[in-house]
Each structure stands twice: as C-alpha cells, then as structure tokens.
TORZABA-54527 format. One line per 3 residues: their letters; for each residue x, y, z of N, C-alpha, C, O. Coordinates in nm, 2 decimals. Example, Ala and Ser with C-alpha at 12.3 -4.5 7.8 and 13.67 -1.06 7.14 Angstrom:
AS	1.32/-0.57/0.78/1.23/-0.45/0.78/1.32/-0.33/0.78/1.42/-0.33/0.85; 1.28/-0.22/0.71/1.37/-0.11/0.71/1.29/0.00/0.79/1.34/0.11/0.80;
REM end
This chain:
MNR	2.27/3.06/-2.57/2.14/3.00/-2.54/2.16/2.88/-2.45/2.09/2.86/-2.35; 2.26/2.79/-2.48/2.29/2.68/-2.40/2.33/2.72/-2.26/2.30/2.65/-2.16; 2.41/2.83/-2.26/2.46/2.88/-2.13/2.34/2.92/-2.04/2.35/2.89/-1.92;
RLN	2.24/3.00/-2.10/2.13/3.04/-2.02/2.05/2.92/-1.97/2.00/2.91/-1.86; 2.03/2.82/-2.06/1.95/2.70/-2.02/2.02/2.62/-1.91/1.96/2.58/-1.81; 2.15/2.61/-1.92/2.23/2.55/-1.81/2.22/2.62/-1.68/2.21/2.56/-1.57;
SFI	2.21/2.76/-1.68/2.20/2.84/-1.56/2.06/2.81/-1.50/2.05/2.80/-1.37; 1.96/2.81/-1.58/1.82/2.78/-1.53/1.81/2.65/-1.46/1.75/2.63/-1.36; 1.87/2.55/-1.53/1.87/2.41/-1.47/1.95/2.41/-1.34/1.90/2.34/-1.24;
AIG	2.06/2.47/-1.33/2.14/2.48/-1.20/2.06/2.54/-1.09/2.06/2.49/-0.98; 1.99/2.66/-1.12/1.91/2.73/-1.02/1.79/2.64/-0.97/1.77/2.63/-0.86; 1.73/2.57/-1.07/1.61/2.49/-1.04/1.66/2.37/-0.95/1.59/2.33/-0.85;
TAL	1.77/2.31/-0.98/1.82/2.20/-0.90/1.85/2.24/-0.76/1.82/2.17/-0.66; 1.91/2.36/-0.75/1.95/2.41/-0.61/1.82/2.44/-0.53/1.82/2.40/-0.41; 1.72/2.50/-0.59/1.59/2.53/-0.52/1.53/2.40/-0.48/1.47/2.39/-0.37;
SAV	1.53/2.29/-0.56/1.47/2.17/-0.53/1.54/2.10/-0.41/1.47/2.05/-0.32; 1.67/2.11/-0.41/1.74/2.05/-0.30/1.71/2.12/-0.17/1.70/2.06/-0.06; 1.69/2.26/-0.17/1.66/2.33/-0.05/1.52/2.29/0.00/1.50/2.27/0.12;
VLS	1.42/2.28/-0.09/1.28/2.24/-0.05/1.28/2.10/0.01/1.22/2.07/0.11; 1.35/2.00/-0.06/1.35/1.86/-0.01/1.42/1.85/0.12/1.38/1.78/0.21; 1.52/1.93/0.14/1.59/1.93/0.27/1.50/1.98/0.38/1.50/1.93/0.49;
AVS	1.42/2.09/0.35/1.33/2.15/0.45/1.22/2.05/0.49/1.19/2.03/0.61; 1.17/1.98/0.39/1.06/1.88/0.42/1.11/1.76/0.49/1.05/1.72/0.59; 1.23/1.71/0.46/1.29/1.60/0.53/1.32/1.64/0.67/1.30/1.56/0.76;
SAE	1.36/1.76/0.70/1.39/1.80/0.84/1.26/1.81/0.92/1.26/1.78/1.03; 1.15/1.85/0.85/1.02/1.86/0.92/0.97/1.72/0.95/0.90/1.71/1.05; 1.00/1.62/0.87/0.94/1.49/0.89/1.03/1.41/0.99/0.99/1.30/1.03;
MPD	1.15/1.45/1.02/1.24/1.38/1.11/1.20/1.39/1.25/1.20/1.50/1.31; 1.16/1.28/1.32/1.12/1.29/1.47/1.24/1.28/1.56/1.25/1.19/1.64; 1.33/1.38/1.55/1.45/1.38/1.63/1.46/1.52/1.70/1.38/1.61/1.68;
NRS	1.57/1.54/1.77/1.59/1.66/1.85/1.62/1.78/1.76/1.61/1.90/1.80; 1.66/1.76/1.63/1.70/1.87/1.55/1.57/1.94/1.50/1.58/2.06/1.46; 1.46/1.88/1.49/1.34/1.94/1.45/1.23/1.93/1.55/1.18/1.82/1.58;
PFR	1.17/2.04/1.60/1.07/2.03/1.71/0.93/2.01/1.65/0.84/1.99/1.72; 0.92/2.00/1.52/0.79/1.98/1.45/0.79/1.86/1.35/0.90/1.82/1.31; 0.67/1.81/1.32/0.66/1.70/1.23/0.54/1.72/1.14/0.44/1.77/1.19;
LSS	0.55/1.69/1.01/0.44/1.71/0.92/0.32/1.62/0.97/0.34/1.50/0.99; 0.20/1.67/0.98/0.08/1.59/1.01/0.01/1.55/0.88/0.01/1.63/0.79; -0.05/1.43/0.88/-0.13/1.39/0.77/-0.26/1.45/0.76/-0.33/1.43/0.66;
EMQ	-0.30/1.52/0.87/-0.43/1.59/0.87/-0.43/1.71/0.78/-0.33/1.78/0.77; -0.54/1.73/0.71/-0.56/1.85/0.63/-0.65/1.95/0.69/-0.76/1.91/0.75; -0.62/2.08/0.69/-0.71/2.18/0.74/-0.76/2.26/0.62/-0.68/2.29/0.53;
KSD	-0.88/2.30/0.62/-0.94/2.38/0.52/-0.99/2.51/0.57/-1.05/2.52/0.67; -0.96/2.61/0.49/-1.01/2.75/0.52/-1.02/2.83/0.39/-0.92/2.83/0.31; -1.13/2.89/0.37/-1.16/2.96/0.25/-1.13/2.88/0.12/-1.08/2.93/0.02;
GKS	-1.17/2.75/0.13/-1.15/2.67/0.01/-1.01/2.62/-0.02/-0.99/2.56/-0.12; -0.92/2.65/0.07/-0.78/2.61/0.05/-0.74/2.50/0.15/-0.80/2.50/0.26; -0.64/2.42/0.12/-0.60/2.31/0.20/-0.45/2.32/0.21/-0.38/2.35/0.12;
WLT	-0.39/2.28/0.33/-0.25/2.27/0.35/-0.22/2.18/0.46/-0.30/2.15/0.55; -0.10/2.12/0.46/-0.05/2.04/0.56/-0.01/2.12/0.68/0.04/2.23/0.67; -0.04/2.07/0.80/-0.01/2.14/0.93/0.10/2.07/1.00/0.12/1.95/0.98;
LKP	0.17/2.14/1.08/0.28/2.09/1.16/0.23/2.07/1.31/0.16/2.15/1.36; 0.27/1.95/1.36/0.24/1.92/1.50/0.38/1.91/1.58/0.48/1.87/1.52; 0.38/1.96/1.70/0.50/1.94/1.78/0.53/1.79/1.80/0.44/1.71/1.81;
IEQ	0.66/1.75/1.79/0.69/1.61/1.79/0.65/1.55/1.93/0.62/1.43/1.93; 0.65/1.63/2.04/0.60/1.57/2.17/0.46/1.53/2.16/0.42/1.42/2.21; 0.37/1.60/2.09/0.23/1.57/2.07/0.21/1.44/1.99/0.13/1.36/2.02;
VLL	0.29/1.43/1.88/0.29/1.31/1.79/0.33/1.19/1.87/0.26/1.09/1.86; 0.43/1.19/1.95/0.48/1.08/2.02/0.38/1.04/2.13/0.36/0.92/2.16; 0.31/1.14/2.19/0.21/1.11/2.29/0.09/1.04/2.23/0.04/0.95/2.29;
EQK	0.05/1.08/2.11/-0.07/1.02/2.05/-0.03/0.88/2.01/-0.12/0.79/2.02; 0.09/0.85/1.96/0.13/0.72/1.93/0.13/0.63/2.05/0.09/0.51/2.05; 0.18/0.68/2.17/0.18/0.61/2.29/0.04/0.57/2.34/0.02/0.46/2.39;
DEE	-0.05/0.67/2.32/-0.19/0.64/2.36/-0.25/0.53/2.27/-0.33/0.45/2.33; -0.22/0.53/2.14/-0.28/0.43/2.05/-0.22/0.29/2.09/-0.30/0.20/2.09; -0.10/0.29/2.12/-0.04/0.16/2.16/-0.10/0.10/2.29/-0.11/-0.02/2.31;
KGR	-0.14/0.19/2.38/-0.20/0.15/2.51/-0.35/0.13/2.49/-0.42/0.09/2.59; -0.41/0.15/2.37/-0.55/0.12/2.35/-0.63/0.25/2.38/-0.76/0.24/2.38; -0.57/0.36/2.41/-0.65/0.48/2.44/-0.67/0.56/2.31/-0.58/0.56/2.22;
EPN	-0.78/0.63/2.30/-0.81/0.71/2.18/-0.74/0.85/2.20/-0.76/0.91/2.30; -0.67/0.90/2.10/-0.60/1.03/2.11/-0.71/1.14/2.11/-0.81/1.13/2.04; -0.68/1.24/2.18/-0.77/1.36/2.18/-0.74/1.43/2.05/-0.63/1.48/2.02;
DRQ	-0.84/1.45/1.96/-0.82/1.52/1.83/-0.90/1.65/1.82/-0.93/1.69/1.71; -0.92/1.71/1.94/-0.98/1.84/1.93/-0.90/1.94/2.02/-0.85/1.90/2.12; -0.88/2.05/1.96/-0.79/2.15/2.03/-0.84/2.20/2.16/-0.77/2.24/2.25;
DGT	-0.97/2.19/2.18/-1.03/2.24/2.31/-1.03/2.14/2.42/-1.08/2.17/2.53; -0.97/2.02/2.40/-0.96/1.92/2.50/-1.08/1.83/2.51/-1.07/1.73/2.59; -1.18/1.85/2.43/-1.30/1.75/2.43/-1.27/1.63/2.35/-1.17/1.63/2.27;
HRI	-1.35/1.53/2.36/-1.32/1.41/2.29/-1.42/1.39/2.17/-1.53/1.43/2.17; -1.36/1.33/2.07/-1.44/1.31/1.94/-1.56/1.23/1.96/-1.56/1.13/2.04; -1.67/1.26/1.89/-1.79/1.18/1.89/-1.78/1.08/1.77/-1.76/1.12/1.66;
YRY	-1.79/0.95/1.81/-1.79/0.84/1.71/-1.93/0.80/1.68/-2.02/0.82/1.76; -1.95/0.73/1.57/-2.08/0.67/1.54/-2.06/0.52/1.51/-1.95/0.47/1.47; -2.16/0.44/1.55/-2.15/0.29/1.54/-2.27/0.25/1.45/-2.38/0.30/1.47;
LTI	-2.24/0.16/1.36/-2.35/0.09/1.28/-2.32/-0.06/1.29/-2.22/-0.11/1.26; -2.43/-0.13/1.34/-2.41/-0.28/1.37/-2.53/-0.36/1.32/-2.64/-0.31/1.33; -2.50/-0.48/1.27/-2.60/-0.57/1.23/-2.58/-0.69/1.32/-2.47/-0.72/1.36;
FGG	-2.69/-0.77/1.35/-2.68/-0.88/1.44/-2.79/-0.98/1.41/-2.89/-0.95/1.36; -2.77/-1.11/1.46/-2.87/-1.21/1.45/-2.84/-1.32/1.54/-2.72/-1.35/1.57; -2.94/-1.39/1.59/-2.92/-1.50/1.68/-3.05/-1.56/1.73/-3.15/-1.56/1.66;
QNW	-3.04/-1.62/1.85/-3.16/-1.70/1.90/-3.17/-1.68/2.05/-3.08/-1.65/2.12; -3.30/-1.69/2.10/-3.33/-1.69/2.24/-3.28/-1.81/2.31/-3.32/-1.92/2.27; -3.20/-1.80/2.41/-3.16/-1.91/2.49/-3.26/-1.95/2.60/-3.32/-1.86/2.66;
LIL	-3.29/-2.07/2.61/-3.40/-2.12/2.70/-3.33/-2.14/2.84/-3.32/-2.25/2.89; -3.30/-2.02/2.90/-3.24/-2.02/3.04/-3.31/-1.92/3.12/-3.38/-1.83/3.07; -3.29/-1.92/3.25/-3.35/-1.82/3.34/-3.50/-1.81/3.33/-3.56/-1.71/3.35;
GSE	-3.56/-1.93/3.30/-3.71/-1.93/3.29/-3.77/-1.91/3.15/-3.89/-1.93/3.13; -3.69/-1.87/3.05/-3.74/-1.85/2.92/-3.78/-1.99/2.85/-3.71/-2.09/2.87; -3.89/-1.99/2.78/-3.94/-2.11/2.72/-3.97/-2.10/2.57/-3.99/-2.20/2.51;
DPR	-3.96/-1.98/2.51/-3.99/-1.96/2.37/-3.87/-1.97/2.29/-3.78/-1.88/2.29; -3.85/-2.08/2.20/-3.73/-2.09/2.12/-3.74/-2.00/2.00/-3.78/-2.04/1.89; -3.71/-1.87/2.02/-3.73/-1.77/1.92/-3.60/-1.73/1.85/-3.50/-1.73/1.92;
SGW	-3.60/-1.70/1.72/-3.48/-1.65/1.65/-3.51/-1.52/1.60/-3.63/-1.48/1.57; -3.41/-1.44/1.57/-3.43/-1.30/1.53/-3.30/-1.24/1.47/-3.20/-1.29/1.47; -3.32/-1.12/1.41/-3.22/-1.04/1.35/-3.25/-0.89/1.37/-3.36/-0.86/1.40;
GFS	-3.15/-0.81/1.35/-3.18/-0.67/1.37/-3.05/-0.58/1.34/-2.95/-0.63/1.29; -3.06/-0.45/1.37/-2.95/-0.36/1.34/-2.96/-0.25/1.45/-3.07/-0.23/1.51; -2.85/-0.18/1.46/-2.85/-0.07/1.56/-2.76/0.04/1.51/-2.67/0.02/1.42;
YGY	-2.79/0.16/1.56/-2.71/0.28/1.53/-2.68/0.36/1.66/-2.78/0.37/1.74; -2.56/0.41/1.68/-2.53/0.47/1.80/-2.42/0.58/1.79/-2.35/0.59/1.69; -2.41/0.65/1.90/-2.30/0.75/1.91/-2.22/0.72/2.04/-2.27/0.66/2.13;
ARK	-2.09/0.75/2.03/-2.00/0.71/2.14/-1.89/0.82/2.16/-1.85/0.89/2.06; -1.84/0.83/2.28/-1.72/0.91/2.31/-1.65/0.86/2.43/-1.71/0.78/2.51; -1.53/0.89/2.45/-1.45/0.86/2.56/-1.51/0.93/2.69/-1.54/1.04/2.68;
EPR	-1.52/0.85/2.80/-1.58/0.90/2.92/-1.48/0.88/3.04/-1.47/0.77/3.08; -1.41/0.99/3.08/-1.32/0.97/3.19/-1.37/0.91/3.32/-1.30/0.84/3.39; -1.50/0.93/3.35/-1.56/0.88/3.47/-1.58/0.72/3.46/-1.61/0.66/3.57;
LKW	-1.56/0.66/3.35/-1.58/0.52/3.33/-1.44/0.45/3.34/-1.44/0.33/3.31; -1.34/0.52/3.38/-1.20/0.45/3.39/-1.21/0.33/3.48/-1.26/0.34/3.59; -1.15/0.22/3.44/-1.16/0.10/3.52/-1.03/0.02/3.50/-0.99/-0.01/3.39;
WGM	-0.96/-0.01/3.61/-0.83/-0.08/3.61/-0.73/-0.02/3.51/-0.66/-0.08/3.44; -0.73/0.12/3.51/-0.64/0.19/3.43/-0.68/0.20/3.28/-0.60/0.26/3.20; -0.79/0.15/3.25/-0.84/0.15/3.11/-0.94/0.26/3.09/-1.03/0.28/3.18;
DGE	-0.94/0.34/2.98/-1.04/0.44/2.95/-1.16/0.37/2.90/-1.16/0.28/2.82; -1.28/0.42/2.95/-1.40/0.36/2.90/-1.47/0.45/2.79/-1.45/0.57/2.79; -1.54/0.39/2.71/-1.62/0.45/2.60/-1.77/0.44/2.63/-1.82/0.33/2.65;
LIW	-1.84/0.55/2.63/-1.98/0.56/2.66/-2.06/0.56/2.53/-2.03/0.64/2.44; -2.15/0.46/2.51/-2.22/0.44/2.38/-2.37/0.46/2.41/-2.43/0.39/2.49; -2.43/0.55/2.33/-2.58/0.56/2.32/-2.63/0.49/2.20/-2.58/0.52/2.09;
EGY	-2.71/0.39/2.21/-2.75/0.30/2.10/-2.90/0.28/2.09/-2.96/0.25/2.19; -2.95/0.29/1.97/-3.09/0.26/1.94/-3.09/0.14/1.85/-3.00/0.13/1.76; -3.18/0.04/1.87/-3.18/-0.08/1.78/-3.32/-0.12/1.75/-3.42/-0.09/1.81;
YLR	-3.33/-0.21/1.65/-3.45/-0.28/1.60/-3.42/-0.43/1.60/-3.32/-0.47/1.55; -3.52/-0.51/1.66/-3.50/-0.65/1.66/-3.63/-0.72/1.61/-3.74/-0.70/1.67; -3.62/-0.79/1.50/-3.74/-0.87/1.45/-3.71/-1.02/1.49/-3.61/-1.07/1.47;
SDS	-3.81/-1.08/1.56/-3.80/-1.22/1.60/-3.92/-1.30/1.56/-4.03/-1.24/1.55; -3.90/-1.43/1.54/-4.01/-1.52/1.51/-4.01/-1.65/1.59/-3.90/-1.68/1.64; -4.12/-1.71/1.61/-4.13/-1.83/1.69/-4.23/-1.93/1.63/-4.33/-1.88/1.56;
DGV	-4.21/-2.05/1.65/-4.31/-2.16/1.61/-4.42/-2.18/1.70/-4.51/-2.26/1.68; -4.42/-2.10/1.81/-4.53/-2.12/1.91/-4.48/-2.21/2.03/-4.39/-2.29/2.01; -4.54/-2.19/2.15/-4.50/-2.26/2.26/-4.61/-2.27/2.36/-4.69/-2.17/2.37;
NGL	-4.62/-2.38/2.44/-4.73/-2.39/2.54/-4.87/-2.37/2.48/-4.95/-2.31/2.55; -4.89/-2.42/2.36/-5.02/-2.41/2.30/-5.05/-2.27/2.24/-5.16/-2.25/2.18; -4.96/-2.18/2.25/-4.98/-2.05/2.19/-4.94/-2.05/2.04/-4.84/-2.12/2.00;
PPV	-5.01/-1.98/1.95/-4.97/-1.98/1.81/-4.84/-1.90/1.79/-4.80/-1.83/1.88; -4.78/-1.92/1.67/-4.66/-1.84/1.64/-4.68/-1.69/1.65/-4.79/-1.64/1.60; -4.59/-1.62/1.71/-4.61/-1.47/1.73/-4.48/-1.40/1.69/-4.39/-1.39/1.76;
PTH	-4.48/-1.35/1.56/-4.37/-1.26/1.52/-4.38/-1.13/1.59/-4.49/-1.07/1.60; -4.26/-1.08/1.63/-4.26/-0.95/1.71/-4.16/-0.85/1.65/-4.06/-0.89/1.58; -4.19/-0.73/1.67/-4.09/-0.62/1.63/-4.06/-0.54/1.76/-4.15/-0.48/1.82;
AYG	-3.94/-0.54/1.80/-3.89/-0.47/1.92/-3.81/-0.35/1.89/-3.72/-0.35/1.79; -3.82/-0.24/1.96/-3.74/-0.12/1.95/-3.68/-0.09/2.08/-3.76/-0.08/2.18; -3.55/-0.06/2.09/-3.49/-0.04/2.22/-3.38/0.07/2.22/-3.33/0.11/2.11;
LLL	-3.35/0.11/2.34/-3.24/0.20/2.36/-3.15/0.14/2.47/-3.19/0.08/2.57; -3.02/0.15/2.44/-2.92/0.10/2.53/-2.81/0.20/2.56/-2.77/0.28/2.48; -2.77/0.21/2.69/-2.66/0.29/2.73/-2.55/0.19/2.78/-2.56/0.12/2.87;
TAR	-2.43/0.19/2.71/-2.33/0.09/2.72/-2.19/0.15/2.75/-2.16/0.25/2.70; -2.12/0.08/2.84/-1.98/0.12/2.86/-1.89/0.01/2.80/-1.91/-0.11/2.82; -1.79/0.05/2.72/-1.71/-0.04/2.64/-1.56/-0.01/2.68/-1.52/0.10/2.69;
YRW	-1.49/-0.13/2.70/-1.34/-0.12/2.73/-1.26/-0.20/2.63/-1.31/-0.30/2.57; -1.14/-0.16/2.60/-1.06/-0.22/2.49/-0.92/-0.26/2.55/-0.86/-0.20/2.63; -0.88/-0.37/2.50/-0.74/-0.42/2.51/-0.68/-0.43/2.37/-0.74/-0.51/2.29;
KWG	-0.57/-0.36/2.34/-0.52/-0.37/2.20/-0.38/-0.42/2.20/-0.30/-0.41/2.30; -0.35/-0.49/2.09/-0.21/-0.53/2.07/-0.17/-0.47/1.93/-0.24/-0.50/1.83; -0.07/-0.39/1.93/-0.03/-0.32/1.81/-0.13/-0.21/1.79/-0.20/-0.16/1.88;
RAY	-0.13/-0.16/1.67/-0.22/-0.05/1.63/-0.35/-0.10/1.56/-0.44/-0.02/1.55; -0.35/-0.22/1.52/-0.46/-0.26/1.43/-0.56/-0.36/1.49/-0.67/-0.37/1.44; -0.52/-0.43/1.60/-0.61/-0.54/1.65/-0.63/-0.53/1.80/-0.55/-0.46/1.87;
GVY	-0.73/-0.59/1.85/-0.76/-0.59/1.99/-0.89/-0.66/2.02/-0.95/-0.72/1.94; -0.92/-0.66/2.15/-1.05/-0.72/2.20/-1.12/-0.62/2.28/-1.07/-0.52/2.32; -1.25/-0.64/2.30/-1.33/-0.55/2.38/-1.43/-0.62/2.47/-1.46/-0.74/2.44;
FDY	-1.47/-0.55/2.57/-1.58/-0.60/2.66/-1.67/-0.49/2.69/-1.62/-0.38/2.72; -1.80/-0.51/2.69/-1.89/-0.41/2.73/-2.01/-0.46/2.81/-2.04/-0.58/2.81; -2.07/-0.37/2.88/-2.20/-0.40/2.96/-2.29/-0.28/2.95/-2.24/-0.16/2.94;
GFG	-2.42/-0.30/2.96/-2.51/-0.19/2.95/-2.65/-0.22/3.00/-2.67/-0.33/3.05; -2.73/-0.12/3.00/-2.87/-0.13/3.04/-2.96/-0.04/2.96/-2.91/0.07/2.91; -3.08/-0.09/2.94/-3.17/-0.01/2.86/-3.32/-0.05/2.87/-3.35/-0.12/2.96;
VQY	-3.40/0.01/2.78/-3.54/-0.02/2.78/-3.58/-0.07/2.64/-3.51/-0.03/2.54; -3.69/-0.15/2.63/-3.73/-0.20/2.50/-3.89/-0.20/2.50/-3.95/-0.23/2.60; -3.94/-0.17/2.38/-4.08/-0.18/2.35/-4.10/-0.28/2.25/-4.04/-0.28/2.14;
VDR	-4.19/-0.38/2.27/-4.22/-0.48/2.18/-4.37/-0.47/2.14/-4.46/-0.45/2.22; -4.40/-0.48/2.01/-4.53/-0.45/1.96/-4.64/-0.56/2.00/-4.76/-0.53/2.01; -4.59/-0.68/2.03/-4.69/-0.79/2.07/-4.63/-0.86/2.18/-4.51/-0.90/2.19;
TSN	-4.71/-0.89/2.28/-4.67/-0.98/2.39/-4.66/-1.12/2.35/-4.72/-1.16/2.25; -4.58/-1.20/2.43/-4.56/-1.34/2.39/-4.55/-1.42/2.52/-4.57/-1.37/2.63; -4.52/-1.55/2.51/-4.51/-1.64/2.62/-4.40/-1.59/2.72/-4.42/-1.59/2.84;
DLT	-4.29/-1.53/2.67/-4.18/-1.49/2.76/-4.19/-1.34/2.80/-4.14/-1.30/2.90; -4.25/-1.26/2.71/-4.26/-1.12/2.74/-4.41/-1.08/2.76/-4.49/-1.08/2.66; -4.46/-1.07/2.88/-4.60/-1.05/2.91/-4.64/-0.90/2.91/-4.76/-0.87/2.92;
LHW	-4.55/-0.81/2.90/-4.58/-0.67/2.89/-4.51/-0.61/2.76/-4.41/-0.66/2.72; -4.56/-0.49/2.72/-4.50/-0.43/2.60/-4.37/-0.36/2.64/-4.27/-0.36/2.56; -4.36/-0.30/2.75/-4.24/-0.23/2.80/-4.15/-0.32/2.89/-4.21/-0.37/2.98;
NTT	-4.02/-0.33/2.86/-3.93/-0.42/2.93/-3.80/-0.35/2.95/-3.76/-0.26/2.88; -3.72/-0.40/3.06/-3.59/-0.35/3.08/-3.49/-0.45/3.02/-3.52/-0.57/3.00; -3.37/-0.40/2.98/-3.28/-0.49/2.90/-3.13/-0.47/2.94/-3.06/-0.39/2.88;
PAL	-3.09/-0.54/3.04/-2.94/-0.55/3.07/-2.87/-0.62/2.96/-2.93/-0.72/2.90; -2.75/-0.59/2.93/-2.67/-0.65/2.82/-2.53/-0.67/2.85/-2.47/-0.59/2.92; -2.47/-0.77/2.79/-2.32/-0.80/2.80/-2.27/-0.83/2.66/-2.34/-0.90/2.58;
GYG	-2.15/-0.79/2.63/-2.09/-0.83/2.50/-1.94/-0.83/2.51/-1.88/-0.77/2.59; -1.88/-0.91/2.41/-1.74/-0.91/2.39/-1.71/-0.95/2.25/-1.79/-1.00/2.18; -1.58/-0.92/2.21/-1.55/-0.95/2.07/-1.41/-0.90/2.03/-1.33/-0.87/2.11;
LLM	-1.38/-0.91/1.90/-1.25/-0.87/1.84/-1.27/-0.73/1.77/-1.37/-0.70/1.72; -1.16/-0.66/1.77/-1.15/-0.53/1.70/-1.05/-0.53/1.59/-0.94/-0.60/1.61; -1.07/-0.46/1.48/-0.98/-0.45/1.37/-0.99/-0.31/1.32/-1.09/-0.27/1.27;
RRG	-0.88/-0.24/1.32/-0.87/-0.10/1.27/-0.82/-0.10/1.13/-0.72/-0.16/1.10; -0.89/-0.03/1.04/-0.85/-0.01/0.90/-0.86/0.14/0.87/-0.97/0.19/0.85; -0.75/0.21/0.86/-0.75/0.35/0.84/-0.82/0.42/0.96/-0.79/0.39/1.07;
PDE	-0.91/0.51/0.93/-0.98/0.58/1.04/-1.09/0.50/1.10/-1.15/0.54/1.21; -1.13/0.39/1.04/-1.25/0.32/1.09/-1.21/0.20/1.17/-1.09/0.15/1.16; -1.30/0.15/1.26/-1.27/0.03/1.34/-1.39/-0.06/1.33/-1.50/-0.03/1.34;
YHF	-1.35/-0.19/1.29/-1.46/-0.29/1.27/-1.46/-0.39/1.40/-1.35/-0.41/1.46; -1.57/-0.43/1.43/-1.58/-0.52/1.55/-1.67/-0.64/1.52/-1.77/-0.63/1.45; -1.62/-0.76/1.56/-1.69/-0.89/1.54/-1.71/-0.95/1.68/-1.61/-0.97/1.75;
GVR	-1.83/-0.97/1.72/-1.85/-1.01/1.86/-1.98/-1.09/1.89/-2.05/-1.13/1.80; -2.01/-1.11/2.02/-2.13/-1.17/2.07/-2.19/-1.09/2.17/-2.12/-1.02/2.26; -2.32/-1.08/2.18/-2.39/-1.00/2.28/-2.50/-1.09/2.34/-2.58/-1.16/2.26;
LLH	-2.52/-1.08/2.47/-2.63/-1.14/2.54/-2.73/-1.03/2.58/-2.69/-0.94/2.66; -2.85/-1.03/2.53/-2.95/-0.92/2.57/-3.06/-0.99/2.64/-3.14/-1.07/2.58; -3.08/-0.95/2.77/-3.19/-1.00/2.85/-3.30/-0.90/2.85/-3.28/-0.78/2.87;
ASN	-3.43/-0.95/2.83/-3.54/-0.86/2.83/-3.65/-0.92/2.92/-3.68/-1.04/2.91; -3.70/-0.84/3.02/-3.81/-0.88/3.11/-3.88/-0.76/3.16/-3.83/-0.65/3.15; -3.99/-0.79/3.23/-4.07/-0.67/3.28/-4.03/-0.63/3.42/-4.09/-0.55/3.48;
GGR	-3.92/-0.69/3.47/-3.87/-0.65/3.60/-3.96/-0.69/3.72/-3.96/-0.63/3.83; -4.05/-0.80/3.70/-4.13/-0.84/3.81/-4.26/-0.76/3.82/-4.33/-0.78/3.92; -4.29/-0.67/3.73/-4.42/-0.60/3.73/-4.54/-0.68/3.71/-4.65/-0.65/3.75;
RLP	-4.52/-0.79/3.64/-4.63/-0.89/3.62/-4.57/-1.03/3.62/-4.47/-1.06/3.56; -4.64/-1.12/3.70/-4.60/-1.26/3.71/-4.70/-1.35/3.63/-4.82/-1.32/3.63; -4.65/-1.46/3.57/-4.51/-1.50/3.57/-4.43/-1.40/3.47/-4.48/-1.33/3.39;
NPG	-4.29/-1.41/3.49/-4.21/-1.32/3.42/-4.09/-1.40/3.36/-3.97/-1.38/3.41; -4.11/-1.48/3.26/-4.00/-1.57/3.21/-3.89/-1.48/3.15/-3.77/-1.51/3.18; -3.92/-1.39/3.06/-3.81/-1.30/3.00/-3.75/-1.37/2.88/-3.76/-1.49/2.86;
QNF	-3.68/-1.29/2.80/-3.60/-1.34/2.69/-3.45/-1.33/2.71/-3.41/-1.23/2.78; -3.37/-1.41/2.65/-3.23/-1.41/2.66/-3.16/-1.43/2.53/-3.12/-1.54/2.49; -3.17/-1.32/2.45/-3.11/-1.33/2.31/-2.96/-1.33/2.31/-2.90/-1.24/2.36;
AVA	-2.90/-1.44/2.25/-2.76/-1.44/2.22/-2.74/-1.42/2.07/-2.79/-1.50/1.99; -2.67/-1.31/2.04/-2.66/-1.27/1.90/-2.51/-1.25/1.86/-2.43/-1.21/1.94; -2.48/-1.29/1.73/-2.35/-1.25/1.67/-2.36/-1.11/1.61/-2.47/-1.08/1.55;
TFG	-2.26/-1.03/1.63/-2.27/-0.89/1.59/-2.15/-0.86/1.49/-2.04/-0.92/1.51; -2.18/-0.78/1.40/-2.07/-0.72/1.31/-2.10/-0.58/1.29/-2.21/-0.54/1.26; -2.00/-0.49/1.32/-2.03/-0.35/1.30/-1.90/-0.27/1.27/-1.79/-0.32/1.26;
VRF	-1.92/-0.14/1.26/-1.81/-0.05/1.23/-1.83/0.08/1.31/-1.94/0.13/1.33; -1.72/0.13/1.36/-1.71/0.26/1.43/-1.65/0.36/1.33/-1.54/0.33/1.28; -1.71/0.47/1.31/-1.65/0.57/1.21/-1.68/0.71/1.26/-1.64/0.80/1.20;
REM end
C-alpha cells in the first residue's frame, strides 16, 4: 500500500514539474519562447482560457504605451472606442466683452477613438465626440434680473497626450461645437451659439481606466449674428474618467 502511494506521489510530482516548466517557458520574454501568456481572457461557448501572444506583439504594445500611444487591441486593425464621463464647475470670466459674473456646473458624456489624421508633431491624436449639460446662475447685471440658464451642447475635440512611465501624463485638447441655451441673457443674446474650447490637465491610469484632472475654457457666442455679442467665457475645473 505504501509502495503504491509513493508511486502516485512521484508521478504527480513529475507531472507538476512538467506543467510548471511549460508555463514558465511561455511567460519568458526571450528568444527561447516565441510566445507569452496574455492576461486577456477570451470567451467562447461559455468557456474561458488564457491566450498566447507573439513576444514581438507584446514588446510593440509596451513600446507604444511608453510613448503615450494607445495599443491596437482589435485583430482587424481598427481602434478601440473609449467612453468619457466628466463633471465640471467654474465661473464666467469677464473678458472679451463678457459682463455677466455667472457661475455654473455640469457634466458630459462622450465617445473617443484614435484618429490617424490628427497626428501632430509625431503624437497620435484622439477624436472625442462629447455631449454636455451646463447649469449656470447670475445675480443680474446692467439692470437685468437674475437669469438662471440651462445649456445643452455638443463638442468635437482633438486630444493629445504626453506620458511619463505607464501611469501618469499630461494632455492638451482643443475643439469646436454648438450650444443651445433655454434663456437669453446679457452675454448670450440668442438661443443657439457656437463654442470653441481649449483644455489641459493631468492623466493617471489605474488598471484599464484613465482618470483626468484639468481645466477647460469654453467660449460661447452667436458668431456676430446679432449685435452686441458679448459672449460667455466659462473657465471650469474638470474631473473625469475614460473607460
């Protein structure tokens, strides 16, 4: 009985050593193994298993991440669609003719992907489609009573990244859009307005998600369709996540 038990233990130990050796070889990024275990899981018919990636592909993706570029994670060569959720708050700057000391807050939701046609100074650009809501209040100006407003807008934005390491970086973006405001005011004399925008801030990656902390300047005016045209210049602090 003891002899059979010892035989089973010896066979089990040998099999374990073979399995561990195979896994270690697959995980080694050297010339002896052309593949490496990927942390991604694939599902088919309710089953999951680890997949192998060629070591050249793994090293290329790591190089892209270090340079601030997003790796291609689709086999057909297209780029992943990301989503953005952002909250913001700030105040209207009394510049460029604006006279209404208005404060406000809001949120936005958008979709983004890498856009090769936006390449600039060797950096890959990200194209963001964004919809937002902005609630603002004022104590009144030039004899006008307080006018709380609700604005709804669409922005098309190009964003660029500079990264250090894999977890941190900075960004800069610019964009253009349109906005509808439910009530006119001293600075916005029409309901429909155009909205150029500029922004910059810090990036922090945690796992698959990326968090951003920044500042955005959003100008709104009627483009000279009605005079006078003071316009608004909202400077807001932003916090958001890309997922």
